[in-house]
N, C-alpha and C positions, 0 to 999 in steps of 0.2 A: 774265272779265276784259275790259277794253277794250284798245285798242291801246297806250295809255301804260302801263298796268299790265303788259301783256305784255312790252313792251320793258324796263321797269324790272326785271322778274323775270330776263330774259335777261342784262341788264347786271350784275346782282348775281352771277349765276353766273360771268360772265366775270371780274369783279374777284376773285372767290374763286379761280378757276383761276390768274390772274396772280400771286397771292401765292406760288404754289409752282412757277412756271414762268417761265423766262427766254427762251423762244423764242415765235414767233408762235403764236397760238391759232387752231385750225382748227374752224370751225363748219359743220355740215351741216344744211340745211333740206330735209327729205324729205316726200314725200306723193304721192298718185296724180296723174295729169294733170288739171288743172283745180281744184286746191285753193287756188291763190294763192301758190305757193312763190316765184315770181320777184318778185312785188310785195312780199312780205314781206322777201326778201333785199335788195331795193333800199331799202325803208323802214328796215330795221334798220341797214343800212350808213350811211344818212344820219343816223339817230338817234345811233348811236355816235359818229360824227364830231362831231355837235353837242354831245355830252357830253365832248368832248376825249379820246375813245378812238379812236386811229387805226384805221380799218377800210377794207378793200378787198373789193369783190365780185369773185369769180373764177368765171366761167361755165363750167360743164361742157360747154356747147355749143361751146366752142372745142376740144374733144377728141373730136369725132366721128371715126369711120372714114369713108373715102370711100364713094361709092355702090356701088362694086363689092362692097365688104364688107358694107355696111349692108343691101343688098337681095339678098344671095346666097341667102337662104331664101325670097325672094318679096317683091314690093313691099308686099303687105298682110299679111305674116306677123307675127303677134304674137310668136311665138317668136324670129323674126329681130330684131324691134324690141328685145326683152328682152336677147338675147345679143350682138347685133352692132352696136348703135348707137354705142357709145362705146369708145374706147381706154382702158379702165380702168387698165391698167398704166402708160401714159404719164402719166395724171393723177396717179396715186399717186407716180410717180418725180419728175415735174417740178413738182408742187405740194405734195402732202402730205408727201413725204419731204424734198425740197430745202429746204422752208421750215424744217426742223428741223436743218439742218447748222450748222457753226461760223459760216459766213457765209450766213445765210438768204437764199433767193431763190425765185422762182417763174417759170414760163413762162406767158405769158398765153394761148397757144393753140398747137395743133399742126396745126390743120386749118381751112380757110376754107369754110364751108357754101355761100356764094354761088358760088365758083369751083370747089368740090370739090377743091381742091388742098391737099396737105400743106405745112406751113410749117416753117421752121427758124429760129425766132426766138431772139434772145439772151435769157437769163434776166434778170429784173429784181431788183435787190437789195431786201431787206425790212428795215425796222427791227425789232428784236427784240420790241417791244411791239405789233406790228401784229396785228389780228384779221382773219383771212381768212374771208369768208362765201360759201358755195357752196350753190346750190339745185339739186335734181335729183330725178328720180323713182326712182332706183335706188341712192341713196348709202349704203344700209346693206347692200349686197351684200358678201360676204366680202372681196373684194379691197380695198375701201375701209374696212371697218368698224372695224378696230383703230386707224386713224390719226386719227380725229376726237377732238377734245378736248371737244366738246359736240354732242350729236345731238338735233335738234329735229324732231318729227313733226307735220306740219300735216294735220289730218284733216277730211274731209267725207264724205257719202255719195256713192256713184257717181252717183246721180241728180243731185245738186246739181253735182258736178264736171262731169258731161256738159253740163248747161245752160251753165255758164260756159265750158267748152271750145268749144262750138259758137259761142257769141257771139264769143269771141276769134278763132277760126280760120276762120269761115265764108267770109270774103273770100279767104283764101289757099288754102283747100282745096276751092273750087268750089261753095260754097253750103251751105245748112243740111242738106239731105238727104245729100249726099256727106260732109260733115263728121261727121254723126251716124254714118254707116256706118263711117267711118275709126276713130272712137272705139270703136265696138262691136267691130269686127273686129281692130283692131291695138292701139290705145293702151290701152284699158281691159282688154282681154283679157290684154295683157301685164302690166298692173298687177296683175291677179289672180294671175298666176304669181308675181310678185314678193312679194305679200303672203303667199301660201301657203308660199313657200320661205324667207322671211326674218323674218316676223312683226315688222315694224318697230315696232309699239307696245310690244312687250316689250323692244326694244333701246334705244328713245329715252330720253334723259335728261329731256326736257320734251315733253309732248303738248299741243297747242293745237287746240281745236275751232274751226275757221274756217267753220262752216256759215252763220253770219250775217255773214260778212265783217267781222270785227272788225279785220282788217288789210287 
């Protein structure tokens, strides 16, 4: 499938879900680091709005723990990255559950990565026909899993994902060699833990092979 066909497939699934649901629809875009999840979430959100389907992208990156928690198992710990990066409970309560209440709402973030400060933001009201789109590496973990209305798994090989990740992050992580080391020791080692524990391809409603960057 090309990009247009992929988005048409997803849109048809959304419209089918909306026939039986009067609350916001929650979409997860999952995949290992470097598969193109964020780009897909951005493009899908834009596409849905262009088709007169109200969509909002909600970033999981607004729900990090602070550095004290994130790095308590070590700055390069893969296990720490997998277990301690995100406040999963806060995201579930303030986005996935709150969007399904009598008066749907969501909180945009609970943490600021730049300042490393926790936030106390007011919830934002949602129209009941809104589609919430979230991308993230661990979105099919048990804490999140049962709350999604549509689970999309974006896949590539680790080799391809590594190349993309290095190209994307080399400036912020100290160059090509240091970025590769970070992926090998922390990010992709953590992803392997996630794949082994959760088997996301078995959980996904839609699997998209993005090896050739169709999105």
